[in-house]
N, C-alpha and C positions, 0 to 999 in steps of 0.2 A: 217842787215842790209835793206835797203830801199835801195831806186833808188838816192836818193833825197841826202845822203849823202855818195854813192860812190861813188872809184875814179875818175874821168875825165877818161878815156880811148880811146886813140887815136891807130883806127886798124894796117894804116902803123908804130906804132910803142910802141906794146904796148912788157909792158915786157915775160919772159917766166914766166907761163903762164898767160893771162890777166886775171884781174880781175874779168870780171865781166865772162866768164866761171867755173872761176873756183866756183863762185858764184852759177852759173845755178848747176852747179857738186853737187851743197852741197843742193839745192834745194836738186831737182830729187831724192838723195839718200834718203837723209831724210825720205820726202815721204815712200821710202820703206822698212827701217829702223827703223823709231820710232817704231810701234808695238814692231817692236821683243824688243828693248831696254828694257820697257816697262819693258816684258814680260821674257827680263833674269834681268833686275838689281830688276822686285819684289822676282823669286825662288832663283836668285844666293846670296839674304839678308835672306835667311830662311839660305841657303842651308850654309852658313855662321856661322850659329851656333847648324851644328848639336850635335856638342857631347855634351850642355848643350839639345838640343832637344831633344837628342836618352835616357841619363840617364834619365830625367824625364819623357818617356815611360817608360823606363824597370824597373822607381824604385818598381814596386812588385815585380820586380824578384832580385833585391839589398840588400834586408833589411830582408830575412827571419831565424825564428829564429832555429837553427838548436834542430833536433830532438835525439840529433847520432850522432856515426863518419861520416867520408864520409864515400858511399858505394868505392867502385873500376874507376879509371876511365874509364877503358873497359868497367867494368858494365853498369857506366851513355850510355854510346856506345847504349847498350843491348838495355836501357829501349830503347831510343830509338830509339834508329833501329825498335825494335817491337811495338811501336805507326804508322809507317809509315812503312807501310811494300814494301818489289822490290826493296828498296831502299841503299843507299850504302854509307859509313864511307865519304869525303868529309872533316870535318877538327870537329877537338875536339876543343873550347877553350877553354883555361885555364881562371876558375871563379879571378874575384880578390880579394874579399874579401873569410873569413870564410860563411862572410851570403849570397852571391851570389851562385844564381838556374847555373848550370854545361848547358851552352851555345852549341848544342851540330849542327850542319852543315851537313845535309844530301844533296843525290846526285838522282835524276832519270832521264836521259837522259838530255835534257839540265834548268829541274826543277834544285831550290834548296829548299832544307825545312831548317828551324828552329826549332828543339826544345828543350824549355826551363825543364831543367830536374832537383828536386831539389838532392844533394845528398849522402841525409841520407840515405833517404828508394823509389830512387826513382822514385816515381811520377812524370808522363810527367803532368808538369804545361799550358803549352802551347805549339801547334804547328802551326809554321807560315811561309809561301811563300816567300821568299825572295824576287821577288816581287812586295811585299803589303806592305812592312815593311814601313815606314808616309815617313826617309829620304830618302828611295829609291828609294816612286811615285818625291818628288821632283825630289831629278839626272835627272830622265828619262820626268819630266816636262822640267827643263830646259835645257836638249842637247838633246832634242828628240823627244819632246814636248804626248807622249808616238804617233808618230805616227814610233818609228825603226827603219833605216839604210836614209828610206826620211824625215822624220823627222832629223834625225841628216841632211842630206844633205842644207836642205832648214835656220838651224841653224847656220850650217855652212857660209852659203850665207848669211850668214843676218852680218856675224861674221865680215867678210871680208869688207865688200858698209859699216859696222859701221869703223872699220877700216880708211876708206876714208874721210867716213864722219866730222873722228876725225881730219887726219889730215889738209883736205878742208876749215874749221873751224878752225884752226889755223892758214894759212894759210893770212884767211875771217880776225879774230881777231892782227894779230900784227898790231902793230901802226905805222899807213906815216900820222904821221905833223904832229900829238898829242903833243895837249902843255902840261898832266899835267898825271898821273897815277889816274885821276878818270875814268870811262871808256873804263878801261887799265885792273886794276888790281883789284881797285872795283866798286863797281856799284854809279850813280847817279843817288840817288832818289830820288831831286827836281826839275827834267825838265821832267815832263813829260813822262804820263802816257807811253809812244810808247816807247818812252825814253831808260825808267824802264827795259823796259822787254825787250832789244834790251841790253841795260847792263846786265841785270839778264846772258840772254841768255849766252852771248861774257865773260861777266868773267869767271862767273859761269865753259866752255868752258878751260880756260885759267889756272882753277886749276888743273880742275878732268881727260882731257884730256889723260895728261899723263899716266897716271895709270890706266884709261881706254882699252886705250894700252896696257897694257900689261894686266889688267884679259882678251884681247881675245887674245890676240896672247898667253898666255899660258892655256888658256881651246883649245883650236886649238888637241892639240895631241888627246884626245875621238871624237874627228869632226872621219865621218866614209874617204874622198875622206883627206881631209889632212892627220889624223894617217897612214895615207898606203901610202899616199907621206914619209912621217917619219921613215913609219918603214921600206924603202927601201933601204933610208939615212942610218938609220941604222946599212944596212946588207952588204950599199957597205963598211959604216966606221967602220967594224969588229965588230961593236957590237952586231952580232941578235943570239949566240953562250951565252949570259946573258939571260936573262929570262926580255920578256916586262913585266913592273908590270902598267902594262894602256892595254885595250881596248879599242879602233876604233871604233863603230859603235855596232849596239846590236846586230849586223850579225856576228860580230866578238865574239863579248863578249858569247852570247849563243854555238856556236862553238868549242871554247874553256869551255865550259863544259864542251858538249859533246865529247870532245876531253876525257876530262878528267875521267864523267864516264866511256865512252868502254875501257879505258883503268887502271881505279882500278875494272873490271870487271874479263876486262883480268887478271890478278895480281890474282885475287883470286883463281879465278879456274887454274892459275899454280901450285899455293900453298894448293888447294883445290886435284890435280891428285898428288900433289911430295904426299899429306899425304895418299893418296886413292893405293896407289901402297908398300906402304914401310909393306916387312913384317911381319909375325908374332906382329900385331898392332893387341888388341882388340875393340869392338868392343867403351869403355866406355875411351878409352886411344886416338882414334881417336878424336868424339865428341872434346876432353877439344883440343889435337894438333889444328888443326885447326879455334881454333879462334882463326884467322888473328889480332884484337885489340888489345889483351895480351902485346905487346910492348910496349901501353902507359902505362902503371903501370908506365915501369919503367922509359920511355921518364920525362911522369909530374914532380915527386921533381928535376928531371938536370935540366931543362927545367922553372920551377918556382927558380932554385935559384939563375938562369943567371941575375931577375929581369928586365927584356927588358920589355919596356913604348907599357903597350898595347894602344887594343888586343893582344894575343897571340895563335897562335893557330896552332896545330899541325896536319898533312898531312901524309893520309898511303899512298902506292903510286899510282901516279896515272898514271903507265902503265908499260909496260913490263916488268923487270927485274929491275924498281924506286926502291928507295931509301923511306923511312922516310926522312917528314922533316919537319920545325917550321920556322916560323914569325915574326916577330914583324911585327902589322898592321898597325902600330898608324895611325894618318892624318897628323901629321908629318915628310915629306916620309924625308929627311938628317938623322932622328933615324931611319930609320929600317935596321930590320937584318932579311941576312935570315940566316935559319941552311942546313944541314943533320947530318944525326942519327943513329946508329947503331943503329939495331931495340933489338939484340940479348941484349945486353951493354946497350941502349938505353946513349952512349957517346954521345958526340956532333964531326964528320968528320971532319965537314968544316963548317967556319964561313963566308960568307960571308956580313960588312957593305957595306952603302950607299959610301961611301967614294972610294969600292972598284971597285964599278958600271963603266961599261963604262962614259967615259965622260959625252956622249948625253943625260943617265938615270938622270943621277946629274943634268943636264940643267931644263931637262924636270921634274924630280924631286917635284925641287926644287920652277918651277915656279906651277907642281901643289896645293904643297901646300901654297903656296901663294894665289895662283888663291881659296883655300879650307877657306884662314882664319885662318888655321892652322901653318904657317913659324915660327912666333914671337905672338904669343900668343893673348893674348885680344885683341891688343894696334892694329895685324892685323886684324881682326876683325874689329875695328871700321873703320878701314884704309880701310878696303871694307865695310861698310855700306856708309859710307863718299861719294864715288866712284858712288857706286847705286842713291845715294840721288841727286845728281851729275847729274847725267843723264837722272834721274826723270823730277829735275830743267829745263834740259835744251832742254829735250823731250815735258815738256806741258811749258812753254817760245814760244819754235815756233810754237805750235802748235793757242794759242794766237797772235801770235803775222802775221803769216800767216790767223787765222779772222779774225779780225780786220782789215789787209787791202786786204785780196781779193775779186779782179775784177769781174761780174758779168757778167758767162758767160766764164770765164776758168779757170782752174786752179791754176794760178797765183805767174809761174814760171820768175826770173827776163829777160826783153827783152836779146837777145843773140844781136851783134854784127853784122851786115850785111857784111862784113868784117872778117875773121875768119882767125891764124893764130897758126902755130901749134907747139912750141919751141923745141930744139931738150935736152934743160932739161925733160921736159913737158915724152917727148916719152923715155929717162930715166930710169923717175922717175916710170914712167904707166909698165914698164919694169919690172924694178927689186920688184914693185911690182904685178907686170901677175904670175914671175919667184916662187915667196917663197911663190907668195897664187895661186895657180893652176887654184881654182875653180874663184876665182874673172877674172883672163884672158878669162876666158871662158865666161863670164856669159858677159865679153865686150864686147869678139869681136860680143853677142848674139844680143846684149843692140843695136848696132853700127847697123849690120846688118838688125834688124825692125823696129831700125827710117829711116834705107835710105834707105827699100824695101817695108816696110808698111805704117807705119806713116805716112810720108811726101805726100804718096800719097794716103792719104785721108782727101785734105783739113781741114774738119773741126775740125775732134780730131788731126794737125798736130795743128791750129791754141788753142784749146782747153787746150791743153802741149803745146803752149810758141816754135812749134817747128817753128814755120813757124808765118811771124808778118802778119797786111792785109794789102791788099792793098794799094797804098795810093789811096783817090778818086777824081776821074781825072776831071774837071772843062771845 
């Protein structure tokens, strides 16, 4: 949109909010968000195909030629533990086929290690840190820039402002006096390069903005600040009793890992102490009795018979007086199942399906599955790629339009009105967004304070940013 085709505005009778003010905010937000939009669209597109990529990367461990009958799951776990000293079992992942290696996830404090074990001869095929897995790296690049909580805060801030960018873009796209659908629903390709780039930007925004906003909103539960905000909402809604199925921020994830590792070791110490104090037990009998992973041999057949959506894992107690659990970690979260097990018999004592989880968890889980492209199969992945390509197209076309018409010696922000009015509607929308996106509200206050207290007081910088119009030449 350019000044030439922008609708005329009368400051005294400007609608809420006036067109030029929205245009200026759209420009400034775009300058800040476009690098993040390109980054998130690229890494997010890769992550959409996590199941296919991981299946391809792990194909050497899923097409093994059996050399004999499989050994017991507990023996497979012990083989993995022998390969990683001082570790404890985090989860045993059920092999999906008879030719698949067993995946044993081990815990060492905040670190987790994945061990691939041949079921037949217990040979360890590979030891890999969970955080070094390719898709795990992509996940962290996408959500935290490999910078931990600081990166999560940056991505969350960019996502919040990207929502503002898309909303203001839709406001600017809204047809005012248009004579047809050309340039509104489809681009005009015969009106010169300037019009083509403008239409490519605006029309693409019309088609993808809603999907992009939903993607941004559904990704916020992972963020450090908004995720903590949601955690408090869960508590107030009475959902805190159910374990949260996602982490918010790197520190939250590492804390959960440490807590499980400490609880598992404490539970193991309790079991060991209980066996040691049993009178009349021989040393050989004691060694056999303290194999705390033997219950796996009873549980695995029970869980396998349920045919839960893979991957399916079984975990030992992660706290004192806790019990064994099993769960389906399928990326399509509405199909996930959580089970509690009887270690003595291997029977399922409690089952919690997705529909039985708190409503707030169902909303978040459905949104996360759609965000990851796993809610409704290949079509979901295709829609995610379409949205990502649309965002890239919008970003590139915005850069091209800015570059072609940028003024010399200035950033090129649209000129502001000499007299500005803030309507009640704009205030209401801003307050509602700030409540829903607290980091947006805090950053907005900081930006306004920076503008009025610093940037406007430095005339050359204010003129370059477009915050102050050059003084008219006096005759």
